[in-house]
Steps between C-alpha positions, in 0.01 A plus 500: 500500500737188415817601327772287346796460720863396428816639364500805285445470129765682296358759260150429622345791307605325167319191604191707559547652154526142363154419672354811341636397168337155533182653612468716186575202283214312658283810469550512131452137436166530687371789296604363163305171541172639352681660209675190414193287525271746326502316149375192665263657759342715227411187303375303810282781634406682174657823593537784245789734484286751681430251781869433541567879501263535799684239683821689450347831613358333806858406611643847391222697670540325832891526471496871441278555807676242722836659461397811688273331751733203575809737509331705770415181683861383484619823637261448801558130580854454376670321211518156656148473596371691186676275260381197702132600461518600127697200379280260699194671358594492147655155516167367639317677216727331244433168673120551500489622136429140369158541663420747235254378242416794280567863402372668825675260730820547319462865509453492877809299554710719270378803692599355825842376357571859371424649840723260687784521266503867498692512816825367340669829414392708800602218749823409323604864470436548860701194593790634297483843688507317824791257423715672264720816538456801247786393294373140443126575459512529103673163465260336756194647317640380168548156649136450597369677195690264272272223651219639276700425180617163621137403614366599166764310308454178693119502544419345150726205564349434848142580433467345165693192612242446780203578272600239227538224764229572766274777364431859578386464859850377630668769290326762710540326837876414479629867500273567790667211683830649420395822666412318825832324488684835473297629808666247715847632399382854532364455857813334604751740335340852523496742794585845526878555537480658842316174622661229300700267734713354204647829367856553569617794712688659211185490271275626779729789577538590128121519454456688821757765393340532153157542660629768733668686217179488292297630789759794561491592129119486507480735805738750333293512179182542699654793680608649162152469353354668801737789475446550135120451509419858549724630215430224250210569234212267556457241211168443337352173608410427146869429419566279787424176315727380225263259348212585271146355590520281190839348597366210680247361255719577191773287668328183575199478275706478184721235668193288582397538130836370390475205724142432355637520144771248561244278668267512194797428267638194699193270504488166666641323183847647534783314662589568861846617380348776284260607780802540737672727262207713404370534846835589642516795254133593554467469869830665618333822393221460741 
């Protein structure tokens, strides 16, 4: 495996944090494209609010399943390879979305996009756990997570600007191209800290000590649980879960309806400026 060579990069973990931040921005620009273009696509393809809701659900359904499946995959193949595969996959889906010519083909591409983008949080969280000591993981997680707000805020200005000049097809393809460009940086920058040739000795030692400390604490807790297992009352499995069965649909179905309502009120006759303001407010909830 070819790895970058050269002098050590100071505070390399924060450069990786910045890459995860940029990745989340691109992820959210990509997923907001359909929401921003919905007023125009609904007119062009004669979609009802119900049709649009099904497209939203296709994305959310694939996303909810993909987080578990791809999270497990990333655990098995590693963060670097896992993000490479998933970002390449959903970027290609975004680039190919202009081939869609109707409701079912759009639904197919949205389903694939949701599946690919679902790896964002599992992979970014795993990268933070690999590269940041315990006392910095909260800040590092906040850094990449803030990319969702930044991506949602700037998406209208990028996507609508492209749409009003070149149409809806380039508006879908350009975010996908950004994802592929990000992959070049990711492949060059990211390796596990114990294999990275450009990590400083001080940073490598700090992460190794933190990892050893975490492992020793984990072993101590495991021994404590074994000693107390025989005397502890057995908990009912019914109370193990903290979420009710209705939590999932009650969370995202109303949000999809909110996005639909904003779409139906905007209409294609409104100015781009009004669309930007209304869709930022409506789609940040999705």
